[in-house]
N, C-alpha and C positions, 0 to 999 in steps of 0.2 A: 864237197864231195857229193856226188849224185846218189840217189837211192836205187837199189836193185829192183828189178821187175821180173819179167818173164823171158826165158830163152825159148825160141821156137824154131822149128824146121818143117819144111814140106817136101815130100818126095812123091813120085808117081809109083803105084804098085803095078803088078803084072796086068791087072784089068784096066789100067789107065786112069784109075781114080786117085785123087789126092789123099795122102796120108799125112796127118798133122800131129806133131809132137810138141807139147808145151810143158815147160817146167817152171813153176813159180819159185824163183830163188830169192825173193824178197822176204821181209819180216812181217808183211801184212797181206790181207786177202787181195786177189786180183780178179777183176770182173772182165770177162772176154765177150766179144761179139764176133762169131765166126760167120763169114760170108764167102761166096765165090764171086769173082769178078763178073759183074753184070747179072748176078742171080742171087736174090735174097731167099729164094725158096729151096732150102737144102735139107739134107738128112745127115746127121752125124751118128756113126756107129762106133761105140767104144770097143776097141780092138782087144782090150784086156779082159773085158767081161762078156763080149759078144752080144751086147744089147744096144738099142737106140738110146741116144742121150741128147741133152739139150745143146743148142748151138750158142747158148748164152751162159756158160758155166761161171761159177765163182770158185777160184782155186785158193785153197789155204796155203800158207807157206810150205814150200817143198813138195806140194802136191803135183802129180803128173796127169796130163790130159792127152790121151793117145787115141786118135779117132781117124776113121775113114770118112771123108767128106764127099757126098754125091749130090747131084741135082735131083729134086723130087720129080717124079714122072707124072 
């Protein structure tokens, strides 16, 4: 039987930016590395708190990561 990990989805918002939703459904922490195709220089904005956040989060079990991902200008 395989171990559970993260469930994720990406959609475009009205501004055309990527909105990423990740839920860790596993029983242990999950380390993520968020990138845009062809661009490592990005900004992640937490849409629940309205603040910038890391592009390398560590999610605890059942934790949610809900961000808007844009390229740094």
